C-alpha positions as CSV (number, residue, x, y, z in Angstrom):
1,M,-17.3,22.2,16.7
2,L,-17.2,22.8,12.9
3,E,-16.6,26.2,11.4
4,H,-18.3,27.3,8.2
5,R,-18.9,30.2,5.8
6,R,-22.3,31.9,5.5
7,P,-24.2,31.1,2.2
8,W,-22.7,32.4,-1.0
9,R,-23.5,31.9,-4.6
10,R,-21.1,30.9,-7.4
11,K,-20.8,28.6,-10.4
12,W,-19.1,25.3,-9.7
13,K,-18.4,22.2,-11.7
14,A,-18.5,18.9,-9.8
15,A,-15.1,18.9,-8.1
16,D,-13.2,18.0,-5.0
17,T,-11.6,20.9,-3.3
18,W,-9.1,20.7,-0.4
19,I,-9.5,23.1,2.5
20,G,-7.2,22.6,5.5
21,K,-3.6,22.1,6.5
22,Q,-0.6,21.3,4.4
23,D,3.1,20.5,5.0
24,G,2.6,17.5,7.3
25,D,-0.1,19.1,9.5
26,S,-2.6,16.8,11.2
27,A,-5.7,17.0,9.0
28,G,-7.7,18.6,6.2
29,V,-11.2,18.5,4.9
30,L,-12.2,17.3,1.5
31,V,-15.2,19.3,0.4
32,R,-17.1,17.8,-2.6
33,L,-19.1,20.4,-4.5
34,A,-21.6,18.6,-6.7
35,G,-25.2,18.5,-7.9
36,T,-26.5,21.8,-9.4
37,D,-24.1,24.2,-11.2
38,Q,-25.4,27.1,-9.1
39,F,-26.3,26.7,-5.5
40,N,-26.2,28.4,-2.1
41,S,-24.1,26.3,0.2
42,H,-22.4,26.3,3.5
43,V,-18.8,25.3,2.8
44,L,-17.6,23.1,5.7
45,F,-14.1,23.5,6.8
46,A,-12.1,21.9,9.6
47,R,-12.8,20.5,13.0
48,Q,-11.3,23.1,15.3
49,H,-9.9,20.5,17.7
50,E,-8.0,18.8,14.8
51,L,-6.7,21.8,12.9
52,G,-6.3,24.4,15.6
53,S,-5.6,27.9,14.4
54,L,-6.6,28.3,10.7
55,S,-4.1,30.4,8.8
56,P,-5.6,31.0,5.3
57,A,-2.6,32.7,3.7
58,R,-0.4,29.6,4.2
59,R,-2.9,26.8,4.2
60,L,-5.2,27.3,1.2
61,P,-4.0,25.1,-1.6
62,P,-3.7,26.5,-5.2
63,Q,-7.0,25.0,-6.4
64,S,-8.9,26.9,-3.7
65,Q,-7.8,30.5,-4.5
66,A,-11.4,31.5,-5.2
67,L,-12.1,30.8,-1.5
68,R,-9.2,32.8,-0.1
69,G,-11.1,36.0,0.5
70,R,-14.1,34.4,2.1
71,W,-11.8,32.2,4.3
72,Q,-10.0,35.4,5.6
73,Q,-13.2,37.1,6.6
74,G,-13.8,34.6,9.4
75,F,-16.7,32.3,10.0
76,P,-19.7,32.1,12.4
77,K,-20.2,29.0,14.4
78,C,-22.8,26.5,13.1
79,N,-24.5,23.3,13.9
80,P,-22.9,20.5,11.7
81,D,-26.5,19.2,11.0
82,N,-27.1,22.3,8.9
83,A,-24.9,20.9,6.3
84,T,-27.7,18.7,5.0
85,R,-29.8,21.8,4.3
86,A,-27.5,23.2,1.6
87,A,-28.8,23.3,-2.0
88,G,-27.0,20.8,-4.2
89,S,-24.7,18.5,-2.3
90,V,-21.9,19.1,0.2
91,K,-20.1,16.1,1.6
92,F,-17.2,16.3,4.0
93,T,-14.6,13.8,5.2
94,T,-11.8,14.4,7.6
95,I,-8.6,13.0,6.0
96,K,-5.0,13.2,7.1
97,N,-2.4,14.7,4.7
98,T,-4.0,13.3,1.6
99,H,-3.6,16.5,-0.4
100,M,0.2,16.2,0.1
101,K,0.4,12.4,-0.2
102,K,-0.4,11.1,-3.7
103,S,0.6,7.5,-3.2
104,L,1.9,5.1,-0.6
105,Y,5.4,5.9,-1.8
106,D,5.0,9.4,-0.4
107,L,4.3,8.2,3.1
108,T,7.1,8.8,5.7
109,K,7.8,6.3,8.5
110,E,5.8,8.6,10.8
111,D,2.9,8.6,8.4
112,W,2.8,4.8,8.4
113,N,2.9,4.7,12.1
114,T,0.2,7.2,12.7
115,R,-2.2,6.3,9.9
116,F,-1.9,2.5,10.3
117,P,-1.3,1.9,14.0
118,V,-0.8,-1.6,15.5
119,A,-4.2,-2.8,16.6
120,L,-5.0,-6.4,17.4
121,V,-8.4,-7.9,17.1
122,A,-9.9,-11.3,18.0
123,H,-9.3,-14.1,15.6
124,D,-11.9,-14.2,12.9
125,P,-12.7,-17.5,11.1
126,A,-13.6,-15.4,8.0
127,W,-9.9,-14.7,7.4
128,K,-9.4,-18.1,5.9
129,G,-12.1,-17.3,3.3
130,L,-10.6,-13.9,2.5
131,F,-7.3,-15.7,1.9
132,E,-8.9,-18.2,-0.4
133,D,-10.7,-15.6,-2.4
134,E,-7.6,-13.5,-2.8
135,K,-5.6,-16.5,-3.8
136,K,-8.0,-17.2,-6.7
137,R,-7.8,-13.6,-7.8
138,I,-4.0,-13.7,-7.9
139,I,-3.9,-17.0,-9.7
140,T,-6.3,-15.7,-12.3
141,K,-4.1,-12.6,-12.8
142,L,-0.7,-14.3,-12.7
143,G,-1.3,-17.8,-13.8
144,E,-0.2,-21.0,-12.2
145,D,3.1,-21.0,-14.1
146,T,4.0,-17.8,-12.2
147,A,2.3,-18.3,-8.9
148,L,3.6,-21.8,-8.2
149,R,2.3,-22.0,-4.7
150,I,0.3,-19.6,-2.5
151,E,0.2,-20.0,1.3
152,H,-1.7,-18.1,4.0
153,F,0.8,-17.2,6.9
154,G,1.1,-14.6,9.6
155,S,-1.0,-14.3,12.7
156,T,-4.4,-14.4,10.8
157,S,-3.4,-18.0,9.8
158,I,-2.9,-19.1,13.4
159,A,-6.1,-20.4,15.1
160,G,-7.4,-18.7,18.2
161,I,-5.0,-15.8,18.7
162,R,-5.5,-12.1,18.3
163,A,-3.9,-10.5,15.2
164,K,-3.8,-7.4,13.1
165,P,-6.6,-8.1,10.6
166,Y,-4.2,-8.3,7.6
167,I,-4.1,-11.2,5.2
168,D,-0.5,-12.3,4.5
169,L,0.2,-14.4,1.5
170,L,3.4,-16.1,0.6
171,I,3.9,-16.8,-3.1
172,D,6.4,-19.1,-4.6
173,I,7.6,-17.9,-8.1
174,P,10.3,-19.1,-10.5
175,G,13.7,-17.6,-9.7
176,E,13.9,-15.8,-13.0
177,L,10.8,-13.9,-12.2
178,L,12.1,-12.4,-9.0
179,F,11.7,-8.6,-9.4
180,D,10.1,-9.1,-12.8
181,E,8.4,-5.9,-14.1
182,G,5.6,-7.8,-15.8
183,V,4.7,-9.5,-12.5
184,I,4.6,-6.2,-10.7
185,A,2.4,-4.6,-13.4
186,R,-0.1,-7.4,-13.3
187,L,-0.5,-7.2,-9.6
188,E,-0.8,-3.4,-9.8
189,E,-3.8,-4.0,-12.1
190,I,-5.7,-5.7,-9.1
191,G,-4.8,-3.0,-6.7
192,Y,-1.4,-3.9,-5.2
193,T,1.5,-1.5,-4.6
194,Y,5.0,-2.9,-5.0
195,F,7.7,-2.5,-2.4
196,K,11.1,-4.2,-2.7
197,V,12.3,-5.7,0.6
198,P,16.1,-5.1,0.8
199,A,18.5,-7.8,1.9
200,R,19.2,-7.9,5.6
201,D,21.3,-10.2,7.8
202,D,20.6,-13.7,6.4
203,V,17.5,-12.8,4.4
204,P,18.0,-12.1,0.7
205,A,16.0,-9.4,-1.0
206,Y,12.5,-10.3,-2.2
207,M,9.3,-8.8,-3.6
208,S,6.4,-7.5,-1.4
209,F,3.1,-5.9,-2.3
210,G,0.4,-4.2,-0.3
211,K,-3.3,-3.6,-1.0
212,G,-6.0,-1.9,1.1
213,Y,-4.0,0.9,2.6
214,R,-6.3,3.9,1.9
215,L,-4.9,7.4,2.0
216,D,-8.3,8.9,2.5
217,G,-8.8,7.3,5.9
218,E,-11.5,4.8,4.7
219,I,-11.2,1.3,6.2
220,E,-10.6,-1.5,3.7
221,Q,-9.3,-5.1,4.0
222,I,-5.5,-5.1,3.9
223,Y,-3.5,-7.8,2.1
224,H,0.3,-8.3,2.1
225,I,2.0,-10.4,-0.5
226,H,5.5,-11.7,0.1
227,M,6.9,-13.1,-3.1
228,C,10.1,-15.2,-3.5
229,P,11.3,-18.6,-4.8
230,G,10.5,-21.6,-2.7
231,K,14.1,-22.0,-1.4
232,H,14.0,-18.5,0.1
233,V,14.3,-18.4,3.9
234,M,10.9,-16.6,4.1
235,W,9.3,-20.0,3.5
236,R,10.3,-21.0,7.0
237,Q,7.4,-18.9,8.1
238,I,5.1,-21.7,6.9
239,G,6.8,-24.0,9.5
240,F,6.3,-21.3,12.1
241,R,2.6,-21.2,11.3
242,D,2.2,-25.0,11.4
243,F,4.1,-25.3,14.6
244,L,1.9,-22.8,16.4
245,N,-1.2,-24.4,15.1
246,A,0.0,-27.7,16.4
247,H,1.1,-26.3,19.8
248,P,-1.7,-24.1,21.2
249,E,0.3,-23.2,24.3
250,R,3.1,-21.8,22.2
251,A,0.5,-19.9,20.1
252,K,-0.9,-18.4,23.3
253,A,2.5,-17.3,24.4
254,Y,3.0,-15.6,21.1
255,E,-0.3,-13.9,21.5
256,A,0.6,-12.6,24.9
257,L,3.9,-11.2,23.6
258,K,2.0,-9.5,20.7
259,L,-0.5,-7.9,23.1
260,E,2.3,-6.6,25.3
261,L,4.2,-5.1,22.3
262,A,1.0,-3.7,20.7
263,A,0.2,-1.8,23.9
264,K,3.8,-0.4,24.1
265,Y,4.4,0.3,20.4
266,R,0.9,1.1,19.0
267,N,2.5,3.8,16.8
268,D,5.8,2.2,16.1
269,R,5.3,-0.6,13.6
270,G,9.0,-1.3,13.3
271,A,9.6,-1.7,17.1
272,Y,6.5,-4.0,17.2
273,M,8.0,-6.2,14.5
274,L,11.5,-6.3,16.1
275,G,10.0,-7.2,19.5
276,K,8.8,-10.5,18.0
277,T,12.1,-11.5,16.5
278,D,13.5,-13.5,19.4
279,F,10.3,-15.5,19.9
280,I,10.1,-16.3,16.2
281,R,13.8,-17.3,16.1
282,E,13.5,-19.5,19.2
283,T,10.4,-21.2,17.7
284,L,12.1,-21.8,14.3
285,N,15.0,-23.4,16.0
286,R,12.7,-26.1,17.2
287,I,11.6,-26.9,13.6
288,P,13.8,-28.9,11.2
289,W,14.7,-26.9,8.0
């Protein structure tokens, strides 16, 4: 059930106003006030089952001070369909923590696990085309002298198995451009966010980028770039891909493991990844390097 305010009249400029929880609470509602400068409107707040008890003194953000008094008066119940009757335009979207999280860098481990859970879907032949289109976009931005080679890897590159619908790209770059700020800036121009992957065990540090992770809860195609020189151990993943495509029974065993792990670690991305380590290592040991 949604809660709301009775009609009230006030001048507004087109704006986005946050109403809802802060400090890591589960959700808030973005209310877009647009259209006419003066209008009567029901201001929609939060889904009761998501927000629980509404405490205005703590939860109203600074930009919503004008609403504080009206919030504190309490609200009658309403039919959500009434929202469409408001003069002007009122649009609402349930969004988790966005007012507190300005970028992907602000997300905690818990945020990543809850916002982007492990969910496997049936293999989609369209993934190959998505890779090809993104490859062209990256080459156009970086040039072939920087992006020496681009390969599709990860589970979406393995025929016939379920996968998270993410397109993983492995990019070979000259050694002198590893961690280059210019490369990072150019990829940011086409929507990527940079994350340095630190060195671990026998894997040297390298560059990674993500695109499509939306803080507002909207669904968008996700792409991961892993960028390192061609001699980096990450390039063994291409051998893993080719081996599984050439050995369907091994690919199905990998799929079975992934399904088991996804059911167990839906909201623990790290544990899901670690659970695949032994299988990947055993498979790589069968491949000459």
